[in-house]
MOPAC internal coordinates of N, CA, C and O (Angstrom, degrees):
PM7 1SCF
backbone

  N    0.0000 0     0.00 0     0.00 0    0    0    0
  C    1.4252 1     0.00 0     0.00 0    1    0    0
  C    1.5317 1   114.53 1     0.00 0    2    1    0
  O    1.2310 1   122.37 1   141.68 1    3    2    1
  N    1.3578 1   113.07 1   -38.32 1    3    2    1
  C    1.4698 1   116.26 1  -178.61 1    5    3    2
  C    1.5227 1   111.43 1   -66.05 1    6    5    3
  O    1.2310 1   120.39 1   143.49 1    7    6    5
  N    1.3296 1   116.87 1   -36.51 1    7    6    5
  C    1.4482 1   116.61 1   178.04 1    9    7    6
  C    1.5342 1   113.02 1   -69.37 1   10    9    7
  O    1.2310 1   121.09 1   140.68 1   11   10    9
  N    1.2912 1   115.52 1   -39.32 1   11   10    9
  C    1.4785 1   119.81 1   175.83 1   13   11   10
  C    1.5339 1   111.35 1   -61.66 1   14   13   11
  O    1.2310 1   120.21 1   137.53 1   15   14   13
  N    1.3309 1   117.19 1   -42.47 1   15   14   13
  C    1.4777 1   122.72 1   176.88 1   17   15   14
  C    1.5118 1   109.97 1   -61.15 1   18   17   15
  O    1.2310 1   120.49 1   139.02 1   19   18   17
  N    1.3231 1   116.66 1   -40.98 1   19   18   17
  C    1.4776 1   119.28 1  -179.99 1   21   19   18
  C    1.4957 1   109.80 1   -64.32 1   22   21   19
  O    1.2310 1   119.58 1   139.71 1   23   22   21
  N    1.3156 1   118.40 1   -40.29 1   23   22   21
  C    1.4944 1   121.98 1   178.88 1   25   23   22
  C    1.5426 1   109.31 1   -66.31 1   26   25   23
  O    1.2310 1   120.40 1   141.62 1   27   26   25
  N    1.3596 1   116.85 1   -38.38 1   27   26   25
  C    1.4725 1   118.97 1   179.26 1   29   27   26
  C    1.5241 1   109.62 1   -66.86 1   30   29   27
  O    1.2310 1   119.96 1   140.05 1   31   30   29
  N    1.2958 1   117.68 1   -39.95 1   31   30   29
  C    1.4875 1   120.29 1   178.19 1   33   31   30
  C    1.5099 1   111.16 1   -56.51 1   34   33   31
  O    1.2310 1   120.58 1   139.05 1   35   34   33
  N    1.3152 1   116.50 1   -40.95 1   35   34   33
  C    1.4351 1   120.40 1  -175.81 1   37   35   34
  C    1.5161 1   113.87 1   -64.38 1   38   37   35
  O    1.2310 1   120.70 1   150.09 1   39   38   37
  N    1.3402 1   116.26 1   -29.91 1   39   38   37
  C    1.4406 1   118.52 1  -179.73 1   41   39   38
  C    1.5337 1   116.94 1  -111.89 1   42   41   39
  O    1.2310 1   121.98 1   177.67 1   43   42   41
  N    1.3105 1   113.82 1    -2.33 1   43   42   41
  C    1.4908 1   117.86 1  -176.22 1   45   43   42
  C    1.5258 1   110.70 1   -69.29 1   46   45   43
  O    1.2310 1   121.16 1   -47.61 1   47   46   45
  N    1.3447 1   115.39 1   132.39 1   47   46   45
  C    1.4896 1   122.89 1   176.96 1   49   47   46
  C    1.5125 1   106.48 1  -140.41 1   50   49   47
  O    1.2310 1   121.07 1   -30.29 1   51   50   49
  N    1.3135 1   115.56 1   149.71 1   51   50   49
  C    1.4730 1   121.95 1   174.68 1   53   51   50
  C    1.5264 1   106.30 1  -161.09 1   54   53   51
  O    1.2310 1   120.86 1   -54.05 1   55   54   53
  N    1.3123 1   115.95 1   125.95 1   55   54   53
  C    1.5105 1   119.99 1   178.60 1   57   55   54
  C    1.4877 1   112.19 1   -68.74 1   58   57   55
  O    1.2310 1   119.77 1   158.72 1   59   58   57
  N    1.3320 1   118.05 1   -21.28 1   59   58   57
  C    1.4840 1   121.03 1   177.08 1   61   59   58
  C    1.4985 1   108.73 1   -84.73 1   62   61   59
  O    1.2310 1   120.65 1   -72.44 1   63   62   61
  N    1.3304 1   116.37 1   107.56 1   63   62   61
  C    1.4609 1   122.59 1  -172.33 1   65   63   62
  C    1.5436 1   112.46 1   -59.32 1   66   65   63
  O    1.2310 1   121.30 1   137.51 1   67   66   65
  N    1.3564 1   115.12 1   -42.49 1   67   66   65
  C    1.4808 1   119.76 1   179.15 1   69   67   66
  C    1.5519 1   110.09 1   -60.96 1   70   69   67
  O    1.2310 1   120.37 1   129.93 1   71   70   69
  N    1.3249 1   116.90 1   -50.07 1   71   70   69
  C    1.4853 1   120.34 1  -179.51 1   73   71   70
  C    1.5038 1   110.72 1   -64.15 1   74   73   71
  O    1.2310 1   120.60 1   140.86 1   75   74   73
  N    1.3526 1   116.46 1   -39.14 1   75   74   73
  C    1.4676 1   120.26 1  -179.93 1   77   75   74
  C    1.5224 1   110.82 1   -60.13 1   78   77   75
  O    1.2310 1   120.01 1   130.05 1   79   78   77
  N    1.3464 1   117.58 1   -49.95 1   79   78   77
  C    1.4554 1   120.49 1  -177.94 1   81   79   78
  C    1.5303 1   110.15 1   -67.95 1   82   81   79
  O    1.2310 1   120.04 1   145.63 1   83   82   81
  N    1.3634 1   117.53 1   -34.37 1   83   82   81
  C    1.4492 1   119.62 1  -178.59 1   85   83   82
  C    1.4997 1   111.12 1   -66.59 1   86   85   83
  O    1.2310 1   120.50 1   138.62 1   87   86   85
  N    1.3156 1   116.65 1   -41.38 1   87   86   85
  C    1.4672 1   121.10 1   177.43 1   89   87   86
  C    1.5045 1   111.56 1   -73.57 1   90   89   87
  O    1.2310 1   120.02 1   141.99 1   91   90   89
  N    1.3038 1   117.57 1   -38.01 1   91   90   89
  C    1.4729 1   122.66 1  -175.89 1   93   91   90
  C    1.5280 1   111.47 1   -61.95 1   94   93   91
  O    1.2310 1   120.33 1   132.25 1   95   94   93
  N    1.3515 1   116.97 1   -47.75 1   95   94   93
  C    1.4742 1   118.65 1  -177.03 1   97   95   94
  C    1.5417 1   109.90 1   -62.98 1   98   97   95
  O    1.2310 1   120.58 1   146.89 1   99   98   97
  N    1.3088 1   116.50 1   -33.11 1   99   98   97
  C    1.4759 1   118.87 1  -179.53 1  101   99   98
  C    1.5759 1   110.06 1   -70.53 1  102  101   99
  O    1.2310 1   122.03 1   138.01 1  103  102  101
  N    1.3145 1   113.73 1   -41.99 1  103  102  101
  C    1.5220 1   117.78 1   175.69 1  105  103  102
  C    1.5194 1   108.19 1   -61.99 1  106  105  103
  O    1.2310 1   118.84 1   138.32 1  107  106  105
  N    1.3084 1   119.83 1   -41.68 1  107  106  105
  C    1.4714 1   122.19 1  -179.81 1  109  107  106
  C    1.5212 1   111.68 1   -61.14 1  110  109  107
  O    1.2310 1   120.77 1   140.02 1  111  110  109
  N    1.3397 1   116.13 1   -39.98 1  111  110  109
  C    1.4540 1   118.21 1   177.85 1  113  111  110
  C    1.5214 1   111.26 1   -63.37 1  114  113  111
  O    1.2310 1   121.26 1   134.18 1  115  114  113
  N    1.3125 1   115.19 1   -45.82 1  115  114  113
  C    1.5226 1   119.04 1   179.85 1  117  115  114
  C    1.5597 1   108.66 1   -62.93 1  118  117  115
  O    1.2310 1   120.29 1   144.13 1  119  118  117
  N    1.3251 1   117.05 1   -35.87 1  119  118  117
  C    1.4686 1   119.41 1  -179.76 1  121  119  118
  C    1.4913 1   113.16 1   -76.29 1  122  121  119
  O    1.2310 1   119.73 1   173.04 1  123  122  121
  N    1.3400 1   118.11 1    -6.96 1  123  122  121
  C    1.4632 1   122.68 1  -179.09 1  125  123  122
  C    1.5114 1   114.56 1    79.48 1  126  125  123
  O    1.2310 1   121.54 1  -161.29 1  127  126  125
  N    1.3536 1   114.66 1    18.71 1  127  126  125
  C    1.4887 1   119.37 1   177.35 1  129  127  126
  C    1.5254 1   109.55 1   -99.14 1  130  129  127
  O    1.2310 1   122.87 1  -106.31 1  131  130  129
  N    1.3421 1   112.10 1    73.69 1  131  130  129
  C    1.4780 1   120.54 1  -171.02 1  133  131  130
  C    1.5183 1   112.43 1   -65.84 1  134  133  131
  O    1.2310 1   119.50 1   137.45 1  135  134  133
  N    1.3216 1   118.55 1   -42.55 1  135  134  133
  C    1.4277 1   120.06 1   179.08 1  137  135  134
  C    1.5447 1   111.86 1   -61.46 1  138  137  135
  O    1.2310 1   121.42 1   137.83 1  139  138  137
  N    1.3450 1   114.90 1   -42.17 1  139  138  137
  C    1.4739 1   120.11 1   177.30 1  141  139  138
  C    1.5312 1   109.94 1   -61.73 1  142  141  139
  O    1.2310 1   121.64 1   136.91 1  143  142  141
  N    1.3653 1   114.47 1   -43.09 1  143  142  141
  C    1.4729 1   118.91 1  -177.16 1  145  143  142
  C    1.5133 1   108.53 1   -64.74 1  146  145  143
  O    1.2310 1   119.14 1   140.85 1  147  146  145
  N    1.3206 1   119.25 1   -39.15 1  147  146  145
  C    1.4676 1   121.65 1   177.50 1  149  147  146
  C    1.5059 1   111.00 1   -61.49 1  150  149  147
  O    1.2310 1   120.50 1   132.86 1  151  150  149
  N    1.3465 1   116.66 1   -47.14 1  151  150  149
  C    1.4605 1   119.29 1   179.23 1  153  151  150
  C    1.5184 1   112.50 1   -63.87 1  154  153  151
  O    1.2310 1   120.27 1   141.09 1  155  154  153
  N    1.3038 1   117.09 1   -38.91 1  155  154  153
  C    1.4389 1   120.55 1   179.38 1  157  155  154
  C    1.5551 1   111.30 1   -67.96 1  158  157  155
  O    1.2310 1   121.13 1   139.79 1  159  158  157
  N    1.3332 1   115.44 1   -40.21 1  159  158  157
  C    1.4879 1   119.65 1   176.50 1  161  159  158
  C    1.5341 1   108.99 1   -64.25 1  162  161  159
  O    1.2310 1   119.10 1   140.17 1  163  162  161
  N    1.2878 1   119.32 1   -39.83 1  163  162  161
  C    1.4962 1   120.62 1   176.93 1  165  163  162
  C    1.5384 1   110.42 1   -62.89 1  166  165  163
  O    1.2310 1   119.95 1   140.02 1  167  166  165
  N    1.3148 1   117.71 1   -39.98 1  167  166  165
  C    1.4944 1   120.91 1   178.09 1  169  167  166
  C    1.5320 1   108.43 1   -65.38 1  170  169  167
  O    1.2310 1   119.45 1   140.86 1  171  170  169
  N    1.3493 1   118.65 1   -39.14 1  171  170  169
  C    1.4383 1   120.74 1   179.36 1  173  171  170
  C    1.5255 1   110.93 1   -66.61 1  174  173  171
  O    1.2310 1   119.58 1   140.48 1  175  174  173
  N    1.3323 1   118.41 1   -39.52 1  175  174  173
  C    1.4536 1   120.76 1   178.65 1  177  175  174
  C    1.5443 1   109.12 1   -63.84 1  178  177  175
  O    1.2310 1   120.26 1   137.59 1  179  178  177
  N    1.2923 1   117.12 1   -42.41 1  179  178  177
  C    1.4866 1   121.44 1   179.50 1  181  179  178
  C    1.5302 1   109.98 1   -62.12 1  182  181  179
  O    1.2310 1   119.89 1   136.27 1  183  182  181
  N    1.3080 1   117.82 1   -43.73 1  183  182  181
  C    1.4195 1   123.22 1   179.75 1  185  183  182
  C    1.5666 1   111.95 1   -62.47 1  186  185  183
  O    1.2310 1   121.43 1   137.77 1  187  186  185
  N    1.3351 1   114.86 1   -42.23 1  187  186  185
  C    1.4380 1   120.37 1  -173.66 1  189  187  186
  C    1.5444 1   110.28 1   -82.40 1  190  189  187
  O    1.2310 1   120.15 1   149.73 1  191  190  189
  N    1.2597 1   117.31 1   -30.27 1  191  190  189
  C    1.4780 1   123.60 1  -171.38 1  193  191  190
  C    1.5173 1   109.11 1    50.76 1  194  193  191
  O    1.2310 1   119.15 1    65.89 1  195  194  193
  N    1.3059 1   119.24 1  -114.11 1  195  194  193
  C    1.4559 1   121.90 1   179.64 1  197  195  194
  C    1.5226 1   111.76 1  -113.86 1  198  197  195
  O    1.2310 1   120.86 1  -150.20 1  199  198  197
  N    1.3349 1   115.95 1    29.80 1  199  198  197
  C    1.4613 1   120.11 1  -172.31 1  201  199  198
  C    1.5613 1   112.19 1   -95.76 1  202  201  199
  O    1.2310 1   118.76 1  -169.15 1  203  202  201
  N    1.2681 1   119.96 1    10.85 1  203  202  201
  C    1.4538 1   121.63 1   176.30 1  205  203  202
  C    1.4831 1   110.75 1  -120.64 1  206  205  203
  O    1.2310 1   120.76 1   -13.33 1  207  206  205
  N    1.3074 1   116.16 1   166.67 1  207  206  205
  C    1.4838 1   121.12 1  -177.41 1  209  207  206
  C    1.5289 1   110.84 1   -66.89 1  210  209  207
  O    1.2310 1   120.96 1   -21.88 1  211  210  209
  N    1.2853 1   115.77 1   158.12 1  211  210  209
  C    1.4867 1   121.41 1   175.29 1  213  211  210
  C    1.4943 1   109.82 1   -62.16 1  214  213  211
  O    1.2310 1   119.88 1   146.56 1  215  214  213
  N    1.3497 1   117.82 1   -33.44 1  215  214  213
  C    1.4591 1   120.23 1   177.62 1  217  215  214
  C    1.5460 1   112.45 1   -60.87 1  218  217  215
  O    1.2310 1   121.69 1   138.04 1  219  218  217
  N    1.3235 1   114.37 1   -41.96 1  219  218  217
  C    1.5076 1   119.53 1   177.77 1  221  219  218
  C    1.5213 1   109.28 1   -67.32 1  222  221  219
  O    1.2310 1   120.80 1   138.83 1  223  222  221
  N    1.3046 1   116.08 1   -41.17 1  223  222  221
  C    1.4707 1   119.53 1   176.78 1  225  223  222
  C    1.5158 1   110.79 1   -60.26 1  226  225  223
  O    1.2310 1   120.24 1   136.21 1  227  226  225
  N    1.2971 1   117.16 1   -43.79 1  227  226  225
  C    1.4922 1   122.59 1  -178.64 1  229  227  226
  C    1.5700 1   108.39 1   -64.16 1  230  229  227
  O    1.2310 1   120.66 1   134.07 1  231  230  229
  N    1.3108 1   116.34 1   -45.93 1  231  230  229
  C    1.4653 1   120.05 1   179.56 1  233  231  230
  C    1.5273 1   110.30 1   -58.82 1  234  233  231
  O    1.2310 1   121.56 1   134.27 1  235  234  233
  N    1.3642 1   114.63 1   -45.73 1  235  234  233
  C    1.4639 1   118.75 1  -179.16 1  237  235  234
  C    1.5324 1   110.96 1   -62.80 1  238  237  235
  O    1.2310 1   120.47 1   144.92 1  239  238  237
  N    1.3216 1   116.70 1   -35.08 1  239  238  237
  C    1.4663 1   121.15 1   176.86 1  241  239  238
  C    1.5030 1   112.26 1   -60.62 1  242  241  239
  O    1.2310 1   121.54 1   140.69 1  243  242  241
  N    1.3286 1   114.65 1   -39.31 1  243  242  241
  C    1.4911 1   119.39 1   179.60 1  245  243  242
  C    1.5344 1   109.63 1   -67.36 1  246  245  243
  O    1.2310 1   120.10 1   138.68 1  247  246  245
  N    1.3558 1   117.41 1   -41.32 1  247  246  245
  C    1.4438 1   118.98 1   177.79 1  249  247  246
  C    1.5372 1   110.73 1   -64.43 1  250  249  247
  O    1.2310 1   120.55 1   142.16 1  251  250  249
  N    1.3168 1   116.55 1   -37.84 1  251  250  249
  C    1.4740 1   121.02 1  -179.42 1  253  251  250
  C    1.5290 1   108.03 1   -64.75 1  254  253  251
  O    1.2310 1   119.39 1   141.07 1  255  254  253
  N    1.3030 1   118.77 1   -38.93 1  255  254  253
  C    1.4736 1   121.92 1   179.22 1  257  255  254
  C    1.5044 1   108.53 1   -64.45 1  258  257  255
  O    1.2310 1   119.94 1   132.26 1  259  258  257
  N    1.3146 1   117.73 1   -47.74 1  259  258  257
  C    1.4701 1   120.97 1   179.20 1  261  259  258
  C    1.5231 1   111.29 1   -58.46 1  262  261  259
  O    1.2310 1   120.73 1   134.41 1  263  262  261
  N    1.3694 1   116.22 1   -45.59 1  263  262  261
  C    1.4702 1   119.80 1  -177.25 1  265  263  262
  C    1.5415 1   110.96 1   -64.79 1  266  265  263
  O    1.2310 1   120.76 1   137.30 1  267  266  265
  N    1.3022 1   116.16 1   -42.70 1  267  266  265
  C    1.4752 1   120.67 1   178.84 1  269  267  266
  C    1.4938 1   110.73 1   -64.23 1  270  269  267
  O    1.2310 1   119.57 1   135.93 1  271  270  269
  N    1.2941 1   118.43 1   -44.07 1  271  270  269
  C    1.4827 1   122.48 1   179.84 1  273  271  270
  C    1.5048 1   111.26 1   -65.23 1  274  273  271
  O    1.2310 1   119.49 1   138.90 1  275  274  273
  N    1.3528 1   118.58 1   -41.10 1  275  274  273
  C    1.4626 1   120.68 1   177.66 1  277  275  274
  C    1.5373 1   110.03 1   -65.11 1  278  277  275
  O    1.2310 1   119.85 1   141.08 1  279  278  277
  N    1.3266 1   117.89 1   -38.92 1  279  278  277
  C    1.4671 1   119.64 1   179.80 1  281  279  278
  C    1.5374 1   109.12 1   -63.58 1  282  281  279
  O    1.2310 1   119.43 1   140.20 1  283  282  281
  N    1.3022 1   118.69 1   -39.80 1  283  282  281
  C    1.4429 1   124.44 1  -177.20 1  285  283  282
  C    1.5116 1   113.83 1   -82.56 1  286  285  283
  O    1.2310 1   119.33 1   172.11 1  287  286  285
  N    1.2947 1   118.88 1    -7.89 1  287  286  285
  C    1.4374 1   120.97 1  -174.73 1  289  287  286
  C    1.5306 1   113.31 1   -65.91 1  290  289  287
  O    1.2310 1   120.62 1   167.88 1  291  290  289
  N    1.3679 1   116.42 1   -12.12 1  291  290  289
  C    1.4563 1   119.04 1   172.89 1  293  291  290
  C    1.4992 1   111.78 1   -70.69 1  294  293  291
  O    1.2310 1   120.80 1   161.18 1  295  294  293
  N    1.3764 1   116.07 1   -18.82 1  295  294  293
  C    1.4493 1   123.82 1  -179.01 1  297  295  294
  C    1.5329 1   111.15 1   -79.37 1  298  297  295
  O    1.2310 1   120.46 1   159.92 1  299  298  297
  N    1.3206 1   116.72 1   -20.08 1  299  298  297
  C    1.4752 1   120.45 1  -176.95 1  301  299  298
  C    1.5034 1   109.97 1   174.09 1  302  301  299
  O    1.2310 1   120.19 1    10.74 1  303  302  301
  N    1.3019 1   117.24 1  -169.26 1  303  302  301
  C    1.4805 1   120.97 1  -178.40 1  305  303  302
  C    1.5272 1   111.41 1   -61.23 1  306  305  303
  O    1.2310 1   121.41 1   -43.17 1  307  306  305
  N    1.3490 1   114.92 1   136.83 1  307  306  305
  C    1.4739 1   120.19 1  -178.61 1  309  307  306
  C    1.5146 1   111.69 1   -53.84 1  310  309  307
  O    1.2310 1   120.20 1   141.30 1  311  310  309
  N    1.3286 1   117.23 1   -38.70 1  311  310  309
  C    1.4736 1   119.64 1  -175.78 1  313  311  310
  C    1.5187 1   111.01 1   -61.33 1  314  313  311
  O    1.2310 1   121.17 1   143.92 1  315  314  313
  N    1.3201 1   115.37 1   -36.08 1  315  314  313
  C    1.4819 1   119.54 1  -178.42 1  317  315  314
  C    1.5159 1   109.66 1   -75.10 1  318  317  315
  O    1.2310 1   119.83 1   136.09 1  319  318  317
  N    1.3501 1   117.93 1   -43.91 1  319  318  317
  C    1.4798 1   119.38 1  -179.89 1  321  319  318
  C    1.5193 1   110.31 1   -66.26 1  322  321  319
  O    1.2310 1   120.57 1   146.55 1  323  322  321
  N    1.3438 1   116.52 1   -33.45 1  323  322  321
  C    1.4549 1   119.82 1   176.72 1  325  323  322
  C    1.5117 1   110.68 1   -65.00 1  326  325  323
  O    1.2310 1   119.58 1   134.04 1  327  326  325
  N    1.3255 1   118.41 1   -45.96 1  327  326  325
  C    1.4181 1   122.75 1   178.17 1  329  327  326
  C    1.5209 1   112.72 1   -57.35 1  330  329  327
  O    1.2310 1   121.29 1   136.58 1  331  330  329
  N    1.3418 1   115.13 1   -43.42 1  331  330  329
  C    1.4720 1   120.43 1   179.01 1  333  331  330
  C    1.5073 1   110.34 1   -65.86 1  334  333  331
  O    1.2310 1   119.75 1   132.01 1  335  334  333
  N    1.2885 1   118.09 1   -47.99 1  335  334  333
  C    1.4670 1   121.69 1  -179.32 1  337  335  334
  C    1.5089 1   111.66 1   -62.30 1  338  337  335
  O    1.2310 1   120.11 1   137.01 1  339  338  337
  N    1.3114 1   117.40 1   -42.99 1  339  338  337
  C    1.4739 1   123.98 1   179.29 1  341  339  338
  C    1.5151 1   109.04 1   -59.48 1  342  341  339
  O    1.2310 1   120.56 1   128.01 1  343  342  341
  N    1.3197 1   116.53 1   -51.99 1  343  342  341
  C    1.4597 1   122.01 1  -179.87 1  345  343  342
  C    1.5089 1   111.75 1   -59.40 1  346  345  343
  O    1.2310 1   119.73 1   133.15 1  347  346  345
  N    1.2860 1   118.12 1   -46.85 1  347  346  345
  C    1.4471 1   123.88 1  -179.75 1  349  347  346
  C    1.5392 1   111.41 1   -64.14 1  350  349  347
  O    1.2310 1   120.23 1   135.22 1  351  350  349
  N    1.2840 1   117.17 1   -44.78 1  351  350  349
  C    1.5000 1   120.69 1  -178.23 1  353  351  350
  C    1.5012 1   110.88 1   -68.17 1  354  353  351
  O    1.2310 1   120.77 1   136.33 1  355  354  353
  N    1.3352 1   116.12 1   -43.67 1  355  354  353
  C    1.5003 1   118.78 1  -177.03 1  357  355  354
  C    1.5323 1   111.02 1   -67.14 1  358  357  355
  O    1.2310 1   119.94 1   153.16 1  359  358  357
  N    1.3303 1   117.72 1   -26.84 1  359  358  357
  C    1.4583 1   121.29 1   178.12 1  361  359  358
  C    1.5109 1   110.32 1   -67.64 1  362  361  359
  O    1.2310 1   120.21 1   155.35 1  363  362  361
  N    1.3490 1   117.21 1   -24.65 1  363  362  361
  C    1.4577 1   120.96 1  -177.48 1  365  363  362
  C    1.5532 1   111.50 1   -94.24 1  366  365  363
  O    1.2310 1   118.69 1   166.86 1  367  366  365
  N    1.3177 1   120.09 1   -13.14 1  367  366  365
  C    1.4398 1   121.76 1  -179.12 1  369  367  366
  C    1.5417 1   111.24 1   -81.74 1  370  369  367
  O    1.2310 1   120.92 1   -30.84 1  371  370  369
  N    1.3053 1   115.85 1   149.16 1  371  370  369
  C    1.4796 1   118.97 1   172.19 1  373  371  370
  C    1.4897 1   109.81 1   -73.37 1  374  373  371
  O    1.2310 1   120.83 1   -11.29 1  375  374  373
  N    1.3176 1   116.02 1   168.71 1  375  374  373
  C    1.4501 1   120.79 1  -175.09 1  377  375  374
  C    1.5279 1   114.73 1   -60.64 1  378  377  375
  O    1.2310 1   120.43 1   136.27 1  379  378  377
  N    1.3275 1   116.78 1   -43.73 1  379  378  377
  C    1.4639 1   120.97 1  -179.88 1  381  379  378
  C    1.5343 1   112.03 1   -62.16 1  382  381  379
  O    1.2310 1   121.54 1   130.47 1  383  382  381
  N    1.3359 1   114.66 1   -49.53 1  383  382  381
  C    1.4833 1   118.90 1   179.64 1  385  383  382
  C    1.4993 1   112.44 1   -61.99 1  386  385  383
  O    1.2310 1   120.09 1   137.59 1  387  386  385
  N    1.3411 1   117.43 1   -42.41 1  387  386  385
  C    1.4454 1   119.69 1  -177.76 1  389  387  386
  C    1.5678 1   110.26 1   -68.03 1  390  389  387
  O    1.2310 1   120.65 1   144.71 1  391  390  389
  N    1.3452 1   116.36 1   -35.29 1  391  390  389
  C    1.4667 1   118.67 1   175.98 1  393  391  390
  C    1.5107 1   111.87 1   -64.53 1  394  393  391
  O    1.2310 1   120.61 1   140.02 1  395  394  393
  N    1.3261 1   116.44 1   -39.98 1  395  394  393
  C    1.5049 1   120.78 1   179.66 1  397  395  394
  C    1.5177 1   109.53 1   -68.18 1  398  397  395
  O    1.2310 1   120.57 1   143.17 1  399  398  397
  N    1.3573 1   116.52 1   -36.83 1  399  398  397
  C    1.4598 1   118.56 1   179.24 1  401  399  398
  C    1.5466 1   111.00 1   -67.54 1  402  401  399
  O    1.2310 1   121.03 1   138.68 1  403  402  401
  N    1.3163 1   115.63 1   -41.32 1  403  402  401
  C    1.4730 1   119.64 1   178.99 1  405  403  402
  C    1.5562 1   107.93 1   -63.85 1  406  405  403
  O    1.2310 1   120.56 1   139.27 1  407  406  405
  N    1.2857 1   116.54 1   -40.73 1  407  406  405
  C    1.5037 1   121.25 1   179.22 1  409  407  406
  C    1.5047 1   109.08 1   -61.79 1  410  409  407
  O    1.2310 1   119.68 1   138.12 1  411  410  409
  N    1.3402 1   118.22 1   -41.88 1  411  410  409
  C    1.4873 1   121.00 1   179.72 1  413  411  410
  C    1.5005 1   111.80 1   -63.23 1  414  413  411
  O    1.2310 1   120.29 1   148.15 1  415  414  413
  N    1.3205 1   117.05 1   -31.85 1  415  414  413
  C    1.4620 1   121.31 1   178.65 1  417  415  414
  C    1.5071 1   111.19 1   -68.87 1  418  417  415
  O    1.2310 1   119.95 1   157.47 1  419  418  417
  N    1.3235 1   117.70 1   -22.53 1  419  418  417
  C    1.4425 1   122.19 1  -177.32 1  421  419  418
  C    1.5356 1   114.61 1   -90.46 1  422  421  419
  O    1.2310 1   120.13 1  -171.58 1  423  422  421
  N    1.3077 1   117.37 1     8.42 1  423  422  421
  C    1.4711 1   121.49 1   179.08 1  425  423  422
  C    1.5179 1   110.42 1   -61.16 1  426  425  423
  O    1.2310 1   119.87 1   -44.42 1  427  426  425
  N    1.2929 1   117.86 1   135.58 1  427  426  425
  C    1.4554 1   123.53 1   176.44 1  429  427  426
  C    1.4835 1   110.41 1   -79.37 1  430  429  427
  O    1.2310 1   120.63 1   -81.86 1  431  430  429
  N    1.3181 1   116.41 1    98.14 1  431  430  429
  C    1.5241 1   119.30 1  -177.77 1  433  431  430
  C    1.4864 1   112.19 1   -68.37 1  434  433  431
  O    1.2310 1   118.45 1   158.26 1  435  434  433
  N    1.3459 1   120.57 1   -21.74 1  435  434  433
  C    1.4756 1   120.71 1   179.70 1  437  435  434
  C    1.4891 1   110.84 1   -64.47 1  438  437  435
  O    1.2310 1   119.29 1   139.21 1  439  438  437
  N    1.3426 1   118.96 1   -40.79 1  439  438  437
  C    1.4329 1   121.19 1   176.46 1  441  439  438
  C    1.5404 1   112.59 1   -64.20 1  442  441  439
  O    1.2310 1   121.36 1   140.18 1  443  442  441
  N    1.3109 1   115.01 1   -39.82 1  443  442  441
  C    1.4698 1   119.33 1   175.98 1  445  443  442
  C    1.5172 1   111.37 1   -66.68 1  446  445  443
  O    1.2310 1   120.04 1   140.18 1  447  446  445
  N    1.3037 1   117.52 1   -39.82 1  447  446  445
  C    1.4832 1   119.57 1   176.31 1  449  447  446
  C    1.4869 1   112.78 1   -62.43 1  450  449  447
  O    1.2310 1   119.83 1   143.20 1  451  450  449
  N    1.3365 1   117.93 1   -36.80 1  451  450  449
  C    1.4821 1   119.64 1   179.44 1  453  451  450
  C    1.5143 1   108.46 1   -68.42 1  454  453  451
  O    1.2310 1   119.10 1   141.84 1  455  454  453
  N    1.3401 1   119.33 1   -38.16 1  455  454  453
  C    1.4488 1   121.15 1   178.89 1  457  455  454
  C    1.5307 1   111.69 1   -64.23 1  458  457  455
  O    1.2310 1   121.15 1   141.66 1  459  458  457
  N    1.2943 1   115.40 1   -38.34 1  459  458  457
  C    1.4792 1   119.80 1   179.48 1  461  459  458
  C    1.5285 1   107.88 1   -70.08 1  462  461  459
  O    1.2310 1   119.24 1   137.35 1  463  462  461
  N    1.2878 1   119.06 1   -42.65 1  463  462  461
  C    1.4427 1   123.04 1   179.35 1  465  463  462
  C    1.5803 1   111.65 1   -59.88 1  466  465  463
  O    1.2310 1   121.40 1   143.16 1  467  466  465
  N    1.3302 1   114.92 1   -36.84 1  467  466  465
  C    1.4548 1   118.72 1  -179.43 1  469  467  466
  C    1.5301 1   112.60 1   -76.40 1  470  469  467
  O    1.2310 1   120.42 1   158.72 1  471  470  469
  N    1.3197 1   116.79 1   -21.28 1  471  470  469
  C    1.4995 1   120.81 1  -176.98 1  473  471  470
  C    1.4807 1   111.55 1   -70.63 1  474  473  471
  O    1.2310 1   120.10 1   180.00 1  475  474  473

């Protein structure tokens, strides 16, 4: 998957800057380019400012946590860096955004997997 994502990054274009950055950071995560994904996500946040839903902000916060933890995983076990990043990031979120992020973590992926399998 990472190789395919890297190939997609090389050719991906979109005239809509918001959509381009939103898709690009996801591709960068799949490709294992975590520093690039973090930079792209920061650019997306700056572009959007406060013009997106709190749910989108919460989801982006989770991706930022993952990217930061993956970048730091060279310092030690991923589980530990993830715990640290998660704790640090959630301490900075407001109550509504953190509640939405926690809710997003509780999504039943089995139901989503079945829907994808049926498609």
